[in-house]
KOLMI-943648 format. One record per residue (C-alpha): residue in one letter; x, y negated, z. Coordinates in steps of 0.1 Angstrom, whole numbers, padded with zeros to 4 digits, always signed. Each point is the difference from the previous one (the first is absolute). Last residue first. Layout:
BEGIN
AXYZ;...
END
This chain:
BEGIN
A-0474+1091-1525;T-0014+0008+0034;R-0020-0027+0018;P-0002+0001+0037;R-0036+0000+0011;A-0013-0033+0015;L-0019-0010-0031;A-0019+0033-0001;R-0008-0003+0037;R-0014-0035-0005;A-0021+0012-0029;A-0014+0029+0020;R-0009-0024+0029;V-0017-0024-0024;A-0020+0029-0016;L-0010+0012+0035;R-0011-0034+0011;E-0021-0004-0032;A-0016+0034+0005;R-0008-0009+0036;A-0017-0032-0011;A-0020+0018-0027;L-0011+0026+0026;R-0011-0026+0025;V-0020-0019-0027;A-0016+0033-0011;R-0009+0008+0036;A-0017-0034+0005;R-0020+0006-0032;D-0010+0035+0010;R-0011-0013+0035;R-0020-0028-0016;V-0017+0024-0024;A-0009+0023+0028;E-0015-0028+0019;E-0021-0010-0030;R-0012+0035-0004;S-0010+0003+0036;A-0019-0033-0002;A-0018+0011-0031;V-0010+0033+0017;A-0012-0018+0030;R-0020-0024-0021;Q-0015+0029-0020;L-0010+0017+0033;E-0016-0031+0013;A-0020-0005-0032;R-0011+0037+0001;H-0014-0004+0034;V+0011+0023+0028;H-0023+0011+0028;H+0012+0036-0004;L-0034+0012-0011;A-0002-0031-0022;L+0032+0011-0018;V-0015+0035-0006;Q-0032-0016-0013;D+0019-0023-0023;P+0018+0030-0014;H-0034+0017-0008;Y-0005+0030+0022;T-0008+0035-0012;H-0025+0020+0020;M+0000+0037+0002;
END
C-alpha cells in the first residue's frame, strides 16, 4: 500500500497548492462579505421593528 504526500495528491489532480490556497482565501473573503451584508440587513430590520413597536405603543389609548 502506498501513501501519498498531500502535494502528490494535489499533483494527481493537476492542482497546485498555491492555487488551492488562493481559492480558499477567496472563498473565505466572499463568506465574510456575505456575513457583513447580512449583519447590516439584520441591524436595519431590527431598527425598523423597534420604530414600529414604539409607534404602536404611542398610538395605544392610555388608561389611567
